[in-house]
Every structure is written in C-alpha cells, then in structure tokens.
N, C-alpha and C positions, 0 to 999 in steps of 0.2 A: 310227408317227411316229418318225423317227430324228432324232438330234441336237436333241432338244427342249429348250426353255428351261424349260418347265413339266412337272413329272412328270404324265403322263397318267393320273392316278388320283385321284379325289376324296378329300380329306382335310381335315377341319376339326379342327385341332390345338389351337385355343384355344377357351375358352368363347365362344359367339357372343352378342352381338357382341364382338369383341376390342377392346382399349384404343385402338389406332390408328383402327379403324373408328369407334368412338364419338366420337373427337376430330374426325375429318373431317365426320361427320354433323352435329355441333353447328355447325360453320362453315357447312355447306350450309343448315341450317335458319335460321341467323342472317342470311346474306347473299343467299340465293337465294329467289325466289318459290316458293310451294308448287305452282305450276301445272305444273311440268315434272319432278317427282321421283317415284320409284317407291315411296314409302313405302306407298301404298295397296295395292300388290301384296304386298309382303313384310313390311310392318310395319316391320322394320329390315332394309334391304338391305345386301348386302356392298358395300364400296368397292373397285372393281377397280383393280389396279395394273398387271397384266400379263395378256396373253391370247394364246393360240395354238391354232389348230385348234378343237377343241370344249371347250377347258379355259381357265378364267380363275383368276387368283390375286389375292386381296385384299391390302390393306395389312398385314394381320396374318400373311400367309403361308399362309392357308387356300386350298385348291384346290377348284374346283367344276366339275362337268360342266354345260355350258351347252346346254340344249335349247330356247333361245329364239331363237337366231340373230339377236339384235338386232331383234326384231319382224320377222323374215324378211329382213333386209337382208344377212345374212352367209351367202349361199348357198355360199361357198367357205370358210367358217369364219373365225376371227379371224386377222388379219394375213397374208393370202395373199401370199406373196413375189412371185409373178409380176405381180400387179396393182399392188403397191407399187412394184416396179421400173419398170414401164411408166409409172406416174404420176410417179415421180421423174425419169425421163428426159425426160418432157414438160415438167415444171416447170423443168428446166434449159435448155429450148429456147424455149418461150413458154408462160406459165402463164395469161395473161389478156389479152383483146383488146377488151373492151367491145363484143362482138358483131361485130368485124371478121372476115371469112372466114378460116378455116384449113383446110388439107387434111384434118386429122384429123376435124373435125366433119362434113365432106362425106363422108368415108369411112364414118363411123358412120351417117349418114342413109341412105346407099346400102345398107348392111348391114341396117338395120332394115326398109327397104322390101322387100328381097329375101327376108327371113325371116318377114315378117308372115303371119298365118294367113288361109287361105281366099282370098276375093275381095279382100282387102287386098293380097295379095302382088303386087308389081310394078305395083300400081294405086293407090298411096297416096303421101302425102307426110308429112313429119315436122315437128313444132314442138317445140323444146326448152323446158325449164323447169328449175326448181331443186329441186322436191320434189313428192311425191305430191299434197298438198292443192292446190297450184297447178295441177297437171296435170288434176285432176278439174274444177276451175273452168273451165279452157280447154275441156275436153271438153263441158261443159254449154253454154258460150258458142257453140261451134261448132254444136252441135245446134240451138240456138235461132236463130242467125243463118242457118243453111242452110234450115231449115224455116219460119222466121218464125212460130213457134208459142211459146206462153208456158210450157207445163208440162213438167216432167220427172217421170216416174214413178220411184219408188224403193221399196226393200223394207223391210219390218219387220226390225229387227235389223241394219240396214246400218251400216257405218262408212266414211265417205269423207273425213274430215278435220275440222279444228276451226276453220277460218276462218269468217268470217261467212256466206259462201254455202254452204260444204260442211256447216256445222252443220245447215242446213235439210234436207239429204238424209241426214244421219246420224241414228241413233236415240239411245237413251240420254239421257233427259231431264236427268240431272244435268249433262251437258256444256253444256246450253243455258241453265241457270239464270241469270237476270239479263241475258241477252243479246238479248232480244226487242225489236223485231220482227226476224225473220230474212228471208232472201230469199223473196219471194212466188213461188208456182208450183212450189215444191220439196217440198211436204208431202203430195203425193198418194201414199200408201203402199199397197203390195199385199203379201199374205202370201208369205214366202219358203218354198221347198220344204223345210221342216224336218220330215221324215217321222216322227222320233221323237215330235214333239209336233204332229202335223198339226192345224191349226186347223179342219179340216173333219171330224175324227174318222174318217178313212179310212186304208186301208193300201195301200201300193204292193206289187205292180203292179196289184192289183184296181181301184184308184182310176182307172186310165187317165189319170194326170196331171191330176186334177180341178183342182188349184191353178192350172195353166196355163190350163185352159178357163175358170176363174173370171175370170182377167184378160182373156181374150178377151171375156167377157160384159160386164165393166166398160167396155171400150173400145167396145162396141156399144150400150150403154144410155144414152139421153139424160139420164136422171135423175142421172147422175154429174157432169154438167156438163163433160164432156170432148169433147163433139161440138158443132161449129159448124153449126147447122142451115141457116143462110143459105148457107154455102159448101159444105155437104155434106161437110165433112172434120172430123177430130178436132182437138183443140187441143194434142195431146201431141207435143213435139219428139222426145223420146227416152226409152228405158228405161235407167236407170243401174243397174248391177248388179256384184256380185262373183261370179265363177264358183263360188267357195266362200266363205262368209262368214268373215272374219278375226276381228275383235273379237267378232263374233257367236258365235264358238265353233268355227271350222273345220267349219262345217256344210256337208256335201257333198250337193248335189242328186242325185236318182236318175238312172239312165241315161235318156237321151232327153229330159230336161227342157229343156236349152238348144236342142236342135234344134227342139222344139215351140215355144219362145218365138221362135226365128228365124222360123218360119212365121207366128206371130201378128203379130209386128212387121211383116213384109212385107205381110201382109193389110191392116193398118191404116196402112201407110206411116209407120212409126215407126222411128227410128234406134236401134240397139243400142249402148250406150255401156259399154264393158267396162273396169272398174277392175281391172287386173292388178297393181296396185302391190305387194300383199302375196303374191299367188299366182303371179306370173310367174317367168320365168327358171329353169325346170327343176323347180320344186318339185313339180308334179303328175305328173312323169314325161314331160312335154312341155315345149317351150320356153315356151308360153303355156297357161294352164290351160283356156281355152275350147276348145283343141284336144282336150282329153281327152273332150269331148262331140261331137267331130267336127263343129264348126260354127265360125262366125266372127262378129265384130262389124262395125260400120260405123266406129266410133271406139274407139280403145284407148289406155289410159294405162299407162305403165310407170314404175317408180321403185325405191326401196329397193335390191334386189339388182342393179339395173342396173349399178352400179359395184362390186359385192361389198362395199358399205358403206364404201368408201374415201373417197368425196367425194359430197356431195349432187348428184344429177342426176336428171332425169326427162325423159320424152318423150311426146308425143301423136302417135299414128299414125292417120290418117284417110283415107278415100277421097279421091282427088285433087279431085273436084268439091266435096267438103265443105270440105277444107282451103283451097281457093282463095277461100273467102269472106273469109279474112283478108287485109287489105291492109297495106302497109307501116306499121309502128308500131302496128298494132292490138293486137299482143301482144308486148310488149318487156320483158324482164327482164335486169338488168345481167349476171348470170352464166349466162344460158341459152346452151347450146352451148359452154360453157367447154372449152378444149382439154384440160385435165387430166382433167376428167370424161369427155370423149370418149375419151381414151386409156385410161382405166380401164375404161370400158364395153367397148371392143374387146378389151382384155386379158382381162376376165372371160369373154366369149364364147369366146375362144380356149382358155382353160383348160377350160371346160365341154366343149368339143368334143374337145380332145386327150385329156383324161382320162376321156372317156365318162361324165360325171357324170349325165347324164339317164338313162342305162341304170342307173347305180348307184342313182339315186333310185327307179326302178321296183323294182329288186331288194331294196334295203334297206327300202323302204316296205312291201313284202309281208311281209318278215321281222318288222318292227316291229309291224305290225298283228296278225300272228299272236301275238306276245308279249303285246300288249295284250288280245287275246281270251282268252288264258290267265289274265291277271289278272282279267278280268271273271268268269270261271268261279269264281275263288277268292274274290273280294271282292264281296259283294252290294251294297255301296254304289255300285258302278259300274253304271249303268243302260244305258249305250251306249258303244261305241267305234266310231270311223269312221276311214277313211284312204283316200287316193288319192295314190300316190307318197309324198313326205315331207311331206304336210300331213295330220297326224293329230290326233285329239282323243279325249277321254273325258269323259263326263258323269256327275256324281255325284248320286245320289238317295237320299232317306231310305227310300223304299219302291219296289221295282220295279213293283209293281202300280199304285200311285197316281201314281208318277213325281214325287212332291213333291221339288222341288229341294233339294239339300243344299248350300246356298250357304255357310253358316258353316263346315261341315265342309271344304268345298273351300278356303276361305281358310286354315283351319288346316293343311290338307295342304300347301299351297304353302309356308307358313312353316316347317313341320316339315322339308320337303325341303331348304330352304336350310340348316338346321342340320345336315343329313346330307350336304351337298355336291352338291345338285342344284338347278339353276335352271330353273323352269318359268314359263309365262305363264297367268294366270287369264283367263277369258273367259266368253262365253255370255250369252244373253238374261237369265238369272237369276243370273249370276256363279257358276254351278256347273259350268262346263266348264273343262278344261285343254287348252291348245294344246301339242302336241308338235312342235317345229319344228327338227329337227336340220339342219345344213348338208348339202349334197349329197355331201360327202366322208365322211359318217359310215360307220363299219364295224360289223360284227356285234358285236364286242367292246364298242364304246362303247354300242351299244343295250342289250346285256346288263347293262352297269354301271348304266345309267339305270333299267332295268326292276327290277333288284335293289333299288336304293334306293327306288324308288316302291313296290314290294311291301312293304318293311319299314315305310315311313311310313304306307301304307294300313292295315297291321295295327295300328300304334300308334293311329291315328285311330279305328278300329273298336272298340278296347278301351275307349275313353273313354265 
C-alpha cells in the first residue's frame, strides 16, 4: 500500500483502552441504546477514527489489522477511492429521486441480470431495497405470493436479520427474547450441513449427504404437516438458506450439497431462496457463493458488499415469472434504487473485475487456509478450520475428542487479540467459532501479520 494515511502495521501504543477511547465509550453508553453496539464481542471495543485498506486507527492512535471487513461489507477494504469517487460524482449530479427513474439504476439492473447465476442469467428481474434484512423479507414475500403457500423452510444456525419477520427465520433465541409472537410459517427448521458436528453422527463422504436426504424425507412425510393431502401438493413456498452460514460460524457445506438440494427442491416444487448478503460479491472465489457449488437459486438477495460498504443498498434478483407477481406499489421503499447506491455498486463491480480480485480471493484464500491449518497442528484448542475463498473460520474446543465448545476461551481470545492489534468476529452455534473475513484485496503479508498475532494470542489463552 503506497502513500498510506495509516501505517500498515498493528501497533497498540497505549494501555487498552486508552483515555480518549474510554471517554467516547462513556458517551455512547449514556446516549445510545445497547441494541446496536459491539460491547458483546470485544468487551471494550476500539473507537475507530480513521480507516484504510485492512487497517484502522482508533482515537488514541492505536492501529489494528481488521479481519472483519465490517461484517463482510468491505470487500474492497476501508475507504476504496474508486467507489468513493464514483459516489461523489453521482452525488453532485443527482443523489436522490424518490424512486423516479435514473439511467444509473437501469444500468445496474441490467448488469445484475446479465451476471446472475445459472438459470437466473438473462431470465430474471431486479427489485431494489436498502438493506439485507429488507431484502430477505422481500424474498420470502415473493416465494409466498408466487406459490400461494404459507411455509418457508429455514436452517438451524441461520441468521437472516432482526426485523419482526426475519427474526422468525433466524436462530439464536437471545435475539428473539420478548418479541413474540413472530411471523407464522417461518419456524420450520432443518439441520444445516455442519459436518464437524453432524446431528446424525455420520461422516462425509460416507454419509452420501444424508442430511439432504433427511430433508427430502420431511417433505414427503405427511406427519410433518407440510403436505396438503386434498391438493396433493406441499405447503412449502421456499427453502431459505445461506450458501455458507455467516453468524452461524462460516460453516461451509460439503461438495455436492447444494446441487443435491436443488434436485430435492425441484422434486417437491419448492423455490430456493438464496441469502447472499454476507457471502456474495467475490468472497467465495466466485461472484456469488452458490456458484461455488455449481448450482443456482430461484430468488437471490444481495447486500453488504454490494456497494463496498459505502452506502446501504440491496437487491433481490428472481426469475422473471416470480418477480412479476409484484404489482406497482407492492414493494416501495423511499431509498430503493438510489442513484448514489447504484453508482457505488457499479463502481465496486468494475474494481473487482479490473483488479482481478475474485482470482485474488481464490489464491489468498488457499494461502490463508494453509496458515490456519498450521495453527491447528500447533494449538490443540483449535478443533476445526474451514475455508472457501476468503470466507474462513476456526472452531475452538476444550477437547478435540469430545468437541466440547470452548466458548469462554473464544471470547477471551477475541478480546486478547484486540489488545494486540487484531480485530476478529466471534460466531458459531455455541459462540466458539471465529470468522476470518479479510477484504478481497488482502495480501500474503497481511495474512502473515494476522496469523502471527493470532498464534501469539492462542498461546496466551492456552497457558491460562
């Protein structure tokens, strides 16, 4: 990185937290709700003042390597100048139209349809929205309206948002406390292909994807209440899924799983609703993560890195006949199709293409996974590492044989890493996994820096 504003080397030069950090955090705690702050992750989080690439600087001048990518929104890293310049140019032309047509939103819709995966390509339409949660709600509405069926299947360990409707298809009970009743028809859960903790006590590939066959059985069995005997059809509109679970711990399904689920959904006439909000835009080594399993959905939602984190923007892409169930004013959001968001999204895609960042995600992902596997050999607290492209994770356990989750140790590790200049994301069904989410621009040197700090902090945790 040349001409950098921030020295690209982690350095915590003051006792953490520093005096300025403590002052700002006191104001945050006094004037903001507790619902939107990251104290749960870090205990005491750094207060960011500047950011560039993979590095951030707090108000006390401490520098951190950021391997969170803003919950995967920063696929180009912090403050990507090309996207900022495109957004600024658009803001000086027309920045908001209350959904009046603009050429830039039409250009983006055309681009999305032309690059959509599989049978969506050139046979789909786009609906814009302002964020991932809203996009998931639209995806479910489309599935129900098109099929005229009430149920949406979802996965154990899923996270799809925190609105009233998306809470019903997200797991993690603590998110739902005091908010019941939620949306009916969204609580039919099936096991995710979490091979490290297979709920059927089987091993891949000998299992022959038994978890997928189990879902096939559910959809065929009248006792589950998902079949309308009078009509001879099921009552399921769609299967809502993440190609790899995000908040669930960057859990990556085995080869062939999503192809098998495509077959099962086709057999039962169920729509596949693909939540690409965290895993899309190059993170998997493909434009969209579902493509890493060589298959496609019927409805797909994108967000987060859609604009490289510059401005909230989201889109729903669905087969034309599905999207056409929406009539005028059926789905209207003041800022959907915003021209600045559209310009930012087009600029993001141009940067990824010009700089060959999908290829870099594949190459650096393999390198990073190899380094994590080396850590796994050295530290017995690491039970599993996974990776596909630049969506990587590690799971901490107290004992590799029993696989007892090391949840407290993981929380302590995250907080120790902060004090040594490394920002990570806690995740997992048991809170014992770490998501490693570098931007697509990451280099070997930056990976090495992160692995070195992680190694040192793991050693400190294991000594206690």
